[in-house]
C-alpha angles and dihedrals in degrees: 000000000000109000125198110201116198103203131029104202120121095294097043091044094048091050090047089057094049093047091049091047086055094055103265128137106239132195121180130198124209131172089202104098092186092058091043091055092046091052094045093046104035103019087235135106091213094173095056107017107022114191094018115119116221117210115238089234091072105085118219119193144161089214105099092190089068087057101050104029101084116358126132089216132026116202119200105211102156119118112275093246092061098038095097093052093044091048089048087060092048091049089065093061106020120120118188106241097156096270121168111243118209124185118205095171121117132224134004131296109269099219099043100024089224126144117245090248090058091048090051094046092050094049104035119005142068131197096272089062099051091099093065102061134096142169142208103211143160144127090281144343136175135218089212097107098036101080107039094124090064098055116111 
């Protein structure tokens, strides 16, 4: 499957590694140019996952269009507090092609007290699309054990 990951912090990067390991084509978007250059030049996200090697086959970009233009699955992995601004950018370029949307962000938005699913629905989706969404949620989870094969 083609996976578009919105967010390349520790959680998004760790999930990208696991998805890649399981045979998926993964592209990750980040707004952090310093991290992007680190990943491209050193195959490591030293700010968020120091010491973890990132395979060259995982594409990292600051071009959001490359993430949302043709994936089978779009994963929202940005922090909850920036989800609305990130999805506002997605809204400008998103075309409904029946993609599965999965949220892996935790918590609720501090200003509106809305769940991430509500933020997404308000910005992007309509009723006919509700059957193609998913979430990986809980009171807490860690990326600690996800990327052991990539340790030196």
